[in-house]
C-alpha positions as CSV (number, residue, x, y, z in Angstrom):
1,X,-8.4,-15.0,-13.3
2,X,-7.9,-11.3,-12.6
3,X,-4.8,-9.5,-10.7
4,X,-5.1,-6.4,-9.4
5,X,-3.1,-3.9,-7.7
6,X,-2.4,0.0,-7.9
7,X,-1.4,2.4,-10.7
8,X,2.0,3.5,-11.1
9,X,3.9,6.1,-12.6
10,X,6.1,5.8,-16.1
11,X,8.7,7.8,-17.3
12,X,9.5,11.4,-17.3
13,X,9.8,12.3,-20.4
14,X,6.8,12.5,-23.4
15,X,5.9,9.3,-25.2
16,X,4.7,7.2,-23.0
17,X,2.1,4.8,-22.4
18,X,-1.3,4.8,-21.3
19,X,-4.8,2.9,-20.6
20,X,-7.4,5.8,-19.4
21,X,-8.0,4.1,-15.7
22,X,-5.8,6.7,-13.8
23,X,-4.1,9.6,-14.4
24,X,-0.2,10.2,-13.3
25,X,1.9,13.0,-12.9
26,X,5.4,11.9,-12.9
27,X,8.5,13.9,-11.8
28,X,10.3,15.6,-14.7
29,X,14.3,15.0,-15.5
30,X,15.1,18.6,-15.1
31,X,16.5,20.3,-12.1
32,X,13.7,21.4,-9.7
33,X,13.3,23.3,-6.7
34,X,15.4,22.0,-3.4
35,X,12.4,21.0,-1.9
36,X,10.4,20.3,-4.3
37,X,10.1,16.3,-4.5
38,X,9.2,16.1,-0.7
39,X,6.8,19.1,-0.6
40,X,4.6,16.8,-3.0
41,X,4.8,14.2,-0.4
42,X,1.9,15.3,1.1
43,X,1.2,12.3,2.9
44,X,4.8,13.0,5.0
45,X,3.1,16.2,5.7
46,X,-0.2,14.9,7.0
47,X,1.6,12.1,8.9
48,X,3.6,14.6,10.5
49,X,7.4,12.1,9.2
50,X,9.6,14.6,10.1
51,X,8.3,14.4,14.2
52,X,8.8,10.7,13.9
53,X,11.6,10.3,12.4
54,X,12.9,12.0,15.8
55,X,11.7,9.0,17.5
56,X,11.9,6.1,14.4
57,X,12.9,5.7,11.3
58,X,12.4,2.2,11.1
59,X,16.0,1.2,11.7
60,X,16.5,-2.7,12.6
61,X,13.4,-3.8,10.6
62,X,13.2,-5.7,7.2
63,X,10.3,-5.1,5.3
64,X,9.9,-7.6,2.2
65,X,8.4,-6.7,-0.5
66,X,6.7,-9.5,-2.8
67,X,6.6,-7.6,-6.1
68,X,8.2,-7.3,-9.6
69,X,11.2,-6.7,-8.2
70,X,13.0,-3.7,-6.7
71,X,15.7,-1.8,-8.8
72,X,18.7,-1.7,-6.2
73,X,20.3,0.8,-8.2
74,X,17.6,3.5,-7.7
75,X,19.2,6.6,-6.0
76,X,16.7,6.8,-3.6
77,X,17.2,3.1,-2.6
78,X,21.0,2.6,-2.8
79,X,21.8,0.4,0.5
80,X,18.5,0.0,1.2
81,X,18.0,-3.6,-0.5
82,X,18.9,-6.9,0.6
83,X,19.4,-10.0,-1.3
84,X,16.3,-11.6,-2.0
85,X,14.3,-14.1,-3.9
86,X,13.9,-14.2,-7.6
87,X,11.2,-16.3,-8.4
88,X,10.4,-14.7,-12.5
89,X,13.2,-17.5,-13.9
90,X,12.1,-16.6,-17.5
91,X,12.5,-12.8,-17.0
92,X,16.2,-11.0,-17.3
93,X,18.1,-10.5,-14.1
94,X,17.3,-11.5,-10.8
95,X,15.1,-9.9,-7.8
96,X,17.6,-6.5,-8.2
97,X,15.8,-5.9,-11.9
98,X,11.9,-4.8,-11.9
99,X,10.7,-5.9,-14.6
100,X,7.4,-3.2,-14.6
101,X,8.6,-0.8,-12.1
102,X,5.6,-1.5,-9.5
103,X,7.8,-3.1,-6.9
104,X,10.4,-0.9,-6.6
105,X,7.8,1.9,-6.5
106,X,6.2,0.2,-3.4
107,X,9.4,-0.1,-2.0
108,X,10.7,3.5,-2.2
109,X,7.0,4.4,-0.2
110,X,8.4,2.0,2.6
111,X,12.2,2.9,2.7
112,X,13.1,5.9,0.6
113,X,16.1,8.1,1.7
114,X,15.5,11.2,-0.6
115,X,18.9,11.1,-1.8
116,X,18.5,11.6,-5.4
117,X,19.1,14.5,-7.3
118,X,21.9,16.0,-4.7
119,X,19.6,15.4,-1.6
120,X,16.1,16.2,-3.7
121,X,14.3,12.9,-4.1
122,X,11.8,11.1,-2.6
123,X,11.4,9.6,1.2
124,X,10.1,6.5,2.4
125,X,7.9,6.7,5.8
126,X,9.9,4.1,6.8
127,X,13.3,5.5,5.3
128,X,15.6,3.5,8.1
129,X,14.0,0.2,7.2
130,X,15.9,-2.7,5.0
131,X,14.0,-3.8,1.4
132,X,13.9,-8.0,0.7
133,X,12.8,-8.4,-2.5
134,X,10.9,-11.2,-4.0
135,X,10.4,-11.0,-7.9
136,X,7.3,-12.7,-8.7
137,X,6.6,-14.6,-12.0
138,X,5.9,-12.3,-15.2
139,X,2.9,-14.1,-16.8
140,X,1.6,-11.3,-18.7
141,X,0.4,-12.6,-22.1
142,X,2.1,-16.1,-21.5
143,X,-0.3,-18.4,-19.6
144,X,-3.8,-19.2,-19.3
145,X,-6.1,-18.0,-16.5
146,X,-5.9,-21.3,-14.5
147,X,-1.9,-21.2,-15.0
148,X,-1.9,-17.6,-14.1
149,X,-3.5,-18.5,-10.9
150,X,-1.6,-21.2,-9.9
151,X,2.1,-19.3,-10.2
152,X,0.1,-16.4,-8.3
153,X,-0.9,-18.4,-5.3
154,X,2.2,-20.3,-5.5
155,X,4.6,-17.1,-5.9
156,X,3.0,-15.5,-2.9
157,X,2.7,-18.5,-0.5
158,X,6.7,-19.3,-1.4
159,X,7.9,-15.4,-1.0
160,X,5.5,-15.0,2.2
161,X,7.5,-18.2,3.4
162,X,10.7,-17.2,2.3
163,X,10.4,-13.8,3.7
164,X,9.8,-15.0,7.0
165,X,12.0,-17.2,7.0
166,X,15.5,-14.5,6.2
167,X,14.1,-12.0,9.3
168,X,11.4,-10.1,7.5
169,X,9.3,-8.9,10.3
170,X,7.2,-7.3,7.8
171,X,5.9,-8.7,4.9
172,X,4.2,-6.6,2.4
173,X,2.0,-7.6,-0.9
174,X,0.7,-5.1,-3.0
175,X,-1.1,-7.5,-5.4
176,X,-3.9,-9.4,-5.5
177,X,-6.3,-11.9,-7.2
178,X,-9.8,-13.1,-7.0
179,X,-8.5,-17.1,-6.6
180,X,-7.3,-17.7,-2.8
181,X,-5.5,-21.2,-2.2
182,X,-4.8,-23.0,0.9
183,X,-1.3,-22.6,0.5
184,X,-1.6,-19.0,1.0
185,X,-3.5,-19.4,4.0
186,X,-1.1,-22.0,5.3
187,X,2.0,-19.7,4.1
188,X,0.3,-16.7,6.2
189,X,0.0,-18.7,9.6
190,X,3.2,-19.6,8.9
191,X,4.8,-16.4,8.9
192,X,2.7,-15.5,11.9
193,X,4.0,-18.5,14.1
194,X,7.6,-17.2,12.8
195,X,7.0,-13.5,14.3
196,X,5.7,-11.9,11.0
197,X,3.0,-9.6,10.0
198,X,1.3,-10.0,6.6
199,X,-0.3,-6.7,5.0
200,X,-1.9,-7.1,1.5
201,X,-3.8,-4.6,-0.4
202,X,-7.9,-5.0,-0.5
203,X,-7.9,-4.3,-3.8
204,X,-8.9,-1.0,-6.4
205,X,-12.4,-2.0,-7.9
206,X,-14.3,-0.6,-5.3
207,X,-16.3,1.2,-7.6
208,X,-16.5,-1.6,-10.4
209,X,-17.6,-4.7,-8.9
210,X,-15.9,-5.2,-5.9
211,X,-14.6,-8.7,-5.8
212,X,-12.9,-10.5,-2.7
213,X,-9.2,-10.4,-3.6
214,X,-6.1,-12.7,-1.7
215,X,-4.0,-12.5,-0.1
216,X,-5.8,-9.3,1.6
217,X,-9.2,-11.9,2.4
218,X,-6.7,-14.3,3.7
219,X,-7.2,-14.9,7.4
220,X,-4.3,-13.4,9.4
221,X,-3.7,-10.8,6.7
222,X,-4.1,-7.4,7.3
223,X,-6.0,-6.2,4.6
224,X,-5.1,-2.3,3.6
225,X,-7.5,0.0,1.9
226,X,-6.8,3.5,0.6
227,X,-8.0,7.1,1.8
228,X,-7.2,10.7,-0.1
229,X,-5.1,14.1,0.7
230,X,-9.4,14.8,2.1
231,X,-9.4,12.2,4.8
232,X,-11.9,10.2,2.9
233,X,-11.9,6.6,1.2
234,X,-10.6,6.6,-2.8
235,X,-13.4,5.6,-4.6
236,X,-11.6,2.8,-6.0
237,X,-10.6,1.3,-2.8
238,X,-12.5,-2.2,-2.4
239,X,-14.8,-2.6,1.4
240,X,-16.1,-5.3,3.1
241,X,-14.9,-7.1,6.3
242,X,-11.6,-8.0,4.7
243,X,-10.4,-4.1,5.1
244,X,-9.0,-3.8,8.9
245,X,-7.0,-0.8,8.0
246,X,-6.6,2.3,5.7
247,X,-3.3,3.9,4.6
248,X,-3.1,7.0,2.0
249,X,-3.0,6.0,-1.0
250,X,-3.7,8.9,-3.7
251,X,-1.3,11.2,-5.6
252,X,1.6,9.6,-4.1
253,X,5.2,10.4,-5.0
254,X,8.1,8.3,-4.7
255,X,10.8,6.3,-5.9
256,X,10.3,4.1,-8.6
257,X,11.5,1.6,-11.8
258,X,12.0,1.7,-15.2
259,X,11.9,5.2,-15.6
260,X,15.4,8.0,-16.4
261,X,13.7,10.0,-13.9
262,X,13.8,7.6,-11.3
263,X,10.3,9.3,-9.4
264,X,7.1,8.7,-10.1
265,X,3.5,9.3,-8.6
266,X,0.6,6.6,-8.5
267,X,-2.8,6.4,-6.5
268,X,-3.9,2.8,-5.3
269,X,-4.2,0.1,-2.7
270,X,-0.5,-0.8,-3.3
271,X,0.5,2.2,-2.3
272,X,-1.8,2.5,0.9
273,X,-0.5,-1.2,1.7
274,X,3.1,-0.1,1.7
275,X,2.5,2.5,4.1
276,X,1.3,0.6,6.5
277,X,3.7,-1.8,6.4
278,X,6.3,1.1,6.7
279,X,4.3,2.0,9.8
280,X,4.6,-1.4,11.3
281,X,8.1,-0.9,11.0
282,X,8.3,2.4,12.5
283,X,6.8,1.2,15.7
284,X,8.6,-1.9,15.6
285,X,11.9,-0.6,15.5
286,X,11.1,1.4,18.5
287,X,9.9,-1.0,20.7
288,X,11.7,-4.5,19.1
289,X,11.1,-6.1,22.2
290,X,7.4,-6.3,21.0
291,X,5.9,-9.4,19.2
292,X,3.8,-9.2,15.6
293,X,0.7,-9.7,18.0
294,X,1.6,-6.5,19.8
295,X,2.8,-4.3,17.3
296,X,-0.3,-4.7,15.2
297,X,-2.4,-4.4,18.4
298,X,-1.1,-1.2,18.8
299,X,-1.4,0.0,15.3
300,X,-5.1,-0.8,15.4
301,X,-5.6,0.8,18.5
302,X,-4.0,3.8,17.3
303,X,-5.6,4.3,14.2
304,X,-7.9,7.3,13.6
305,X,-11.3,5.2,13.7
306,X,-14.9,6.5,13.3
307,X,-16.2,9.0,15.2
308,X,-19.7,6.8,15.5
309,X,-18.4,4.6,18.2
310,X,-18.1,2.1,15.7
311,X,-14.6,-0.1,17.0
312,X,-14.7,-0.4,12.4
313,X,-16.5,-0.2,9.3
314,X,-16.0,-2.0,6.0
315,X,-14.6,1.2,4.2
316,X,-11.6,2.0,6.5
317,X,-11.3,-1.0,8.8
318,X,-10.2,0.4,12.1
319,X,-9.5,3.7,10.5
320,X,-6.3,5.0,9.0
321,X,-2.6,4.1,10.4
322,X,-1.0,7.0,12.6
323,X,2.2,5.7,13.5
324,X,3.1,9.3,15.1
325,X,0.6,8.6,18.0
326,X,1.4,5.2,18.4
327,X,5.2,6.2,19.0
328,X,4.3,9.1,21.3
329,X,1.2,7.2,23.2
330,X,1.3,3.3,22.1
331,X,-0.8,2.3,25.4
332,X,-0.9,-1.0,26.2
333,X,0.6,-3.6,23.5
334,X,-1.3,-6.3,25.4
335,X,-0.5,-9.8,25.2
336,X,2.1,-11.2,23.1
337,X,0.8,-14.0,21.8
338,X,-2.9,-13.4,21.5
339,X,-3.5,-12.7,17.4
340,X,-5.4,-8.9,18.0
341,X,-7.8,-9.3,14.6
342,X,-10.5,-12.1,15.1
343,X,-10.7,-13.6,11.2
344,X,-7.7,-16.2,12.3
345,X,-9.4,-17.8,14.8
346,X,-12.9,-17.5,13.6
347,X,-12.8,-17.8,9.8
348,X,-12.9,-21.2,8.0
349,X,-9.8,-21.7,5.2
350,X,-10.4,-18.7,2.6
351,X,-12.1,-19.9,-0.6
352,X,-12.2,-17.7,-3.9
353,X,-16.1,-16.7,-4.5
354,X,-17.0,-18.0,-7.8
355,X,-17.4,-14.9,-9.5
356,X,-17.3,-11.2,-8.7
357,X,-19.1,-10.0,-5.7
358,X,-19.7,-7.1,-3.3
359,X,-17.3,-8.2,0.0
360,X,-19.4,-10.0,2.7
361,X,-19.5,-9.4,6.7
362,X,-20.4,-5.7,7.1
363,X,-22.5,-4.3,10.3
364,X,-25.0,-1.9,11.0
365,X,-22.1,0.8,11.8
366,X,-21.3,0.7,8.1
367,X,-24.9,2.8,6.7
368,X,-23.6,5.3,8.9
369,X,-20.7,7.8,8.5
370,X,-17.1,6.8,9.4
371,X,-16.4,10.1,10.4
372,X,-13.6,11.1,13.4
373,X,-13.0,14.7,15.1
374,X,-9.6,15.1,15.3
375,X,-7.2,15.0,18.8
376,X,-6.3,17.8,20.5
377,X,-2.5,16.5,20.0
378,X,-3.9,15.5,16.3
379,X,-4.8,19.1,15.7
380,X,-1.6,19.8,13.2
381,X,-2.8,16.8,11.0
382,X,-6.3,18.1,10.0
383,X,-5.2,21.0,7.8
384,X,-2.8,19.1,6.4
385,X,-5.5,16.2,5.3
386,X,-7.9,18.6,4.6
387,X,-6.4,21.4,2.6
388,X,-2.9,19.5,1.4
389,X,-2.7,18.9,-2.3
390,X,0.2,18.4,-5.0
391,X,1.7,21.0,-6.4
392,X,1.6,20.3,-9.9
393,X,3.7,23.6,-10.7
394,X,6.4,21.7,-9.0
395,X,6.5,18.6,-11.0
396,X,7.4,18.1,-15.1
397,X,7.4,15.0,-17.6
398,X,4.2,13.0,-18.8
399,X,1.2,11.7,-17.5
400,X,0.8,8.1,-17.9
401,X,-1.9,5.4,-16.7
402,X,-1.7,1.9,-15.9
403,X,-5.0,-0.3,-16.1
404,X,-6.1,-1.6,-12.5
405,X,-7.2,-4.7,-13.6
406,X,-4.4,-7.1,-15.2
407,X,-3.8,-10.5,-16.2
408,X,-1.0,-10.8,-14.0
409,X,1.0,-8.1,-15.3
410,X,-0.2,-6.0,-18.7
411,X,-1.5,-7.4,-21.4
412,X,-1.5,-5.2,-24.2
413,X,0.2,-1.7,-25.3
414,X,-1.7,1.6,-24.1
415,X,-1.9,4.4,-26.3
416,X,0.3,7.4,-25.7
417,X,-1.1,10.6,-23.9
418,X,0.2,14.3,-24.5
419,X,2.6,15.2,-21.9
420,X,1.8,17.5,-18.9
421,X,-1.9,16.3,-19.1
422,X,-3.4,14.8,-16.0
423,X,-6.8,12.2,-16.1
424,X,-8.5,13.2,-13.3
425,X,-9.4,10.5,-11.4
426,X,-11.1,11.3,-8.5
427,X,-13.3,14.2,-8.0
428,X,-12.1,17.0,-5.0
429,X,-13.0,17.5,-2.6
430,X,-16.0,14.7,-2.4
431,X,-17.5,12.0,-3.6
432,X,-20.6,9.3,-3.1
433,X,-20.5,5.7,-2.1
434,X,-19.8,3.3,-5.0
435,X,-23.0,1.9,-6.9
436,X,-25.5,0.1,-4.3
437,X,-22.4,0.6,-1.2
438,X,-23.7,2.6,1.7
439,X,-22.5,6.0,2.6
440,X,-19.8,4.8,5.2
441,X,-16.5,6.8,4.0
442,X,-17.2,10.3,5.4
443,X,-14.0,12.2,6.5
444,X,-12.7,10.7,9.4
445,X,-9.2,10.5,11.5
446,X,-9.7,11.4,15.4
447,X,-8.8,9.6,18.4
448,X,-10.2,6.3,19.1
449,X,-13.0,7.0,22.0
């Protein structure tokens, strides 16, 4: 068994824990400039969030977060978190108690209000949306691989069905396991039939094995990869036919759980999944009469796709989500009852690989750069995506890292990292492909041809 997700930040004070995988710089608990937290949320600037919020904030849409729980008392999530479902029977509390902080971070990226610190908090991309939390079992150090696989399958399938039955139009799963199951496949089909969309992280081992992960590789799930500030696919973001869309997922500042500051920075396809899920919520809020198929079709059609004319690549899928374009000029949403991705109808039931292997299903276009020139009305994005960084001078706190690959959660206590130290994880601004992979992740983000 191997389960993975994005790395997530820890406490905003010295004496934090770390495993040397991805460095995280945290927002401090001391007073900061009034604009510091929001200004460090580079992805909101790149996506021109304020312009989008004039049209839609995600109001009226519920996003289910299937994860480690969501801390409903986080200042940036007060009033945003609904009663959900607790599957972690052996952990204290309920679905409103986050046992390791990850779920709260994902919820914050979706629906944070920015109200903490007297209005100097972290915003989600869809601050008007509501969060339906589903807390998964915490098996860290408690079970063997087979039991962990079964628990993961049970929790994800039950969580998806619960979310679909309880008003969640968008179901966000920032979790992954190398073992898929028929139960998960059936649950995904059930959710689609109920009118929901399911988004899941493709995983963070694109530079270390790139084994398929589920539920992202399950037919009917929208697999989400991660991109950085330089408009490129993050090296750790996994690649293959399971990648349907990409979204910002590097150095993401957001509300988080288990931290005195209530704010963290993290990196991974988990974060990208939350952003893609929030993008769907923005569109659905503006067009509540649309079906899940129509929302997804518009999300795909307005994504910043490859300039080489390919419909998709194995590295960024159909491209980076651009809800601003979808809200402004959505185009024809198409038939209400036709799922827009081919895997659901064409694929056999998902079967997990016996051992880690590169995700298959690529096309000839995958060997060419996945670049795109920005459209005329997209020019405001270009400089931001190409040049914006996170202002470290406005951030205070300790640097920590959590392992990308975990046995259910975390299995060992990592070592401390000195405060203010950030271990570099991604070369900036350019980097090459993962070992054995064609160079298919060049800058991108323009209009579809």
